[in-house]
C-alpha positions as CSV (number, residue, x, y, z in Angstrom):
1,M,9.4,23.8,12.9
2,N,11.2,22.8,9.7
3,K,11.1,19.3,8.4
4,I,13.9,17.8,6.5
5,K,14.0,14.9,4.1
6,I,15.7,11.9,5.6
7,G,14.7,9.1,3.3
8,F,12.2,7.4,1.0
9,D,9.7,4.7,1.9
10,Y,10.7,2.2,-0.8
11,N,8.7,-0.6,0.8
12,A,5.4,1.4,0.8
13,K,6.0,2.4,-2.8
14,R,6.7,-1.2,-3.8
15,I,3.6,-2.4,-2.1
16,D,1.5,0.3,-3.8
17,D,3.1,-0.4,-7.2
18,L,2.2,-4.1,-6.8
19,N,-1.4,-3.5,-5.6
20,R,-2.2,-0.8,-8.2
21,P,-2.6,-3.3,-11.2
22,K,-4.4,-5.8,-9.0
23,K,-6.9,-3.2,-7.8
24,A,-7.5,-2.0,-11.4
25,S,-8.0,-5.6,-12.6
26,Y,-10.6,-6.4,-9.9
27,Q,-12.4,-3.1,-10.7
28,L,-12.5,-4.0,-14.4
29,E,-13.9,-7.5,-13.6
30,L,-16.5,-6.0,-11.3
31,E,-17.5,-3.4,-14.0
32,Q,-17.7,-6.2,-16.6
33,F,-19.9,-8.3,-14.2
34,F,-22.3,-5.4,-13.7
35,D,-22.2,-4.5,-17.4
36,S,-23.0,-8.0,-18.5
37,Y,-26.5,-7.4,-17.0
38,S,-26.7,-3.8,-18.2
39,L,-26.0,-2.4,-14.7
40,Q,-23.7,0.4,-13.5
41,F,-20.8,-0.5,-11.1
42,N,-20.3,2.1,-8.3
43,E,-17.1,1.4,-6.3
44,N,-18.4,3.6,-3.4
45,D,-21.3,1.3,-2.7
46,S,-21.0,-0.4,0.7
47,N,-22.3,-3.8,-0.6
48,Y,-22.0,-4.7,-4.3
49,T,-24.4,-7.6,-4.1
50,T,-27.2,-5.4,-2.6
51,S,-26.4,-2.7,-5.2
52,F,-26.6,-5.3,-8.0
53,K,-29.9,-6.7,-6.7
54,E,-31.5,-3.2,-6.4
55,Q,-30.3,-2.2,-9.9
56,F,-31.4,-5.5,-11.4
57,D,-34.9,-5.1,-9.9
58,V,-35.3,-1.6,-11.3
59,I,-33.9,-2.4,-14.8
60,H,-35.1,-5.9,-15.5
61,K,-38.5,-5.9,-13.6
62,K,-40.4,-5.4,-16.9
63,N,-38.8,-8.6,-18.4
64,F,-40.7,-10.8,-15.9
65,P,-44.3,-11.1,-14.9
66,E,-45.3,-8.9,-12.0
67,F,-46.0,-11.8,-9.6
68,V,-42.4,-13.2,-9.9
69,S,-40.3,-12.1,-6.8
70,L,-36.8,-10.6,-7.1
71,D,-35.2,-13.7,-5.7
72,K,-36.9,-15.8,-8.3
73,R,-35.9,-13.4,-11.1
74,L,-32.3,-13.6,-10.0
75,E,-32.5,-17.4,-9.9
76,L,-34.0,-17.6,-13.3
77,S,-31.3,-15.3,-14.7
78,E,-28.7,-17.7,-13.3
79,I,-26.6,-15.1,-11.6
80,D,-23.6,-16.4,-9.7
81,F,-23.3,-14.2,-6.6
82,G,-20.4,-16.2,-5.4
83,I,-18.3,-14.6,-8.2
84,L,-19.5,-11.1,-7.2
85,D,-18.9,-11.7,-3.5
86,D,-15.3,-13.0,-4.2
87,L,-14.5,-10.0,-6.5
88,E,-15.9,-7.6,-3.9
89,Q,-13.8,-9.2,-1.2
90,F,-10.6,-9.1,-3.2
91,Y,-11.3,-5.6,-4.4
92,K,-12.0,-4.2,-1.0
93,A,-9.0,-6.1,0.6
94,I,-6.7,-3.8,-1.3
95,P,-6.7,-0.3,0.2
96,K,-7.4,2.7,-2.0
97,I,-4.1,3.9,-3.6
98,D,-3.4,7.6,-3.9
99,N,-1.5,8.3,-7.1
100,E,-0.3,11.6,-5.6
101,K,1.1,10.0,-2.4
102,D,4.5,11.3,-1.3
103,Y,6.7,8.4,-0.2
104,T,9.4,10.8,1.2
105,I,10.1,10.4,4.9
106,Y,10.7,13.6,6.8
107,A,12.2,14.3,10.2
108,T,9.8,16.7,11.9
109,S,11.0,17.2,15.5
110,E,14.2,18.8,16.7
111,R,15.3,15.5,18.2
112,Q,14.8,13.6,14.9
113,I,16.8,16.2,13.1
114,E,19.6,16.0,15.7
115,A,19.6,12.2,15.4
116,F,19.7,12.4,11.6
117,N,22.7,14.8,11.7
118,L,24.5,12.6,14.2
119,A,23.9,9.5,12.1
120,H,25.2,11.4,9.0
121,T,28.3,12.5,11.0
122,V,28.9,8.9,12.1
123,L,28.7,7.6,8.6
124,D,31.2,10.3,7.5
125,L,33.6,9.3,10.3
126,I,33.4,5.7,9.3
127,K,34.3,6.6,5.7
128,Q,37.2,8.6,7.0
129,I,38.4,5.8,9.2
130,E,38.1,3.3,6.4
131,S,40.0,5.5,4.0
132,F,42.9,5.8,6.6
133,Y,42.9,2.3,8.1
134,G,41.0,0.1,5.6
135,T,37.6,-1.4,5.7
136,L,36.0,-2.0,9.1
137,S,35.2,-5.6,9.8
138,Q,31.6,-6.6,9.9
139,K,31.9,-7.5,13.6
140,T,33.2,-4.0,14.4
141,Y,30.5,-2.3,12.3
142,N,27.8,-4.4,14.0
143,E,29.1,-3.5,17.5
144,L,29.2,0.1,16.5
145,T,25.6,-0.1,15.2
146,I,24.5,-1.6,18.5
147,S,26.4,1.0,20.6
148,L,24.7,3.8,18.6
149,R,21.3,2.1,19.2
150,G,20.7,1.4,15.5
151,I,20.8,4.8,13.9
152,I,23.0,3.4,11.2
153,T,22.4,0.1,9.3
154,I,22.9,-1.7,6.1
155,D,20.5,-0.9,3.3
156,K,18.8,-4.1,2.1
157,R,18.4,-2.8,-1.5
158,T,22.0,-1.6,-2.0
159,S,24.0,-3.5,0.7
160,E,25.6,-0.2,1.7
161,R,25.9,1.5,5.0
162,C,23.3,4.1,5.6
163,I,21.1,6.0,8.1
164,N,18.4,3.9,9.7
165,V,15.4,6.1,8.8
166,N,13.0,4.0,10.8
167,R,15.0,4.4,13.9
168,I,15.3,8.2,13.4
169,K,11.5,8.4,13.0
170,N,11.0,6.7,16.3
171,V,13.5,8.8,18.3
């Protein structure tokens, strides 16, 4: 089965473009937090606080007497785990962003391809009608859209009539 390009997911791209610098900023702050105690940040760790404590114990154990517990060493070092917890929460709240992600939307089934071709034909017919009779009123266009079950719509970015890609994907 062939797939044909029917649109582009501008919303997903916009969200990823907004989240990319946020994620990088949080990662930089986490790296700086770990680095300030001569520790290595690993973004694949399941719990950054636990990782921090384990690394701190290994690296800084020699700087304290043997009888001082890890909790006491952390307390004496005045480490604010609230900051680390907040950074971890913010960093993990943003999903991993694939820089190679394809935002193109494809019709993959025969029915989707038929619906796309039908919507394309309807838009061409509307253009022909408008060139002959003048611009359709908004009310007429809205009724036509409803009658065709939403396969055509108004693009929010350009305010032009277009194929409703989301509707085509759900056919």
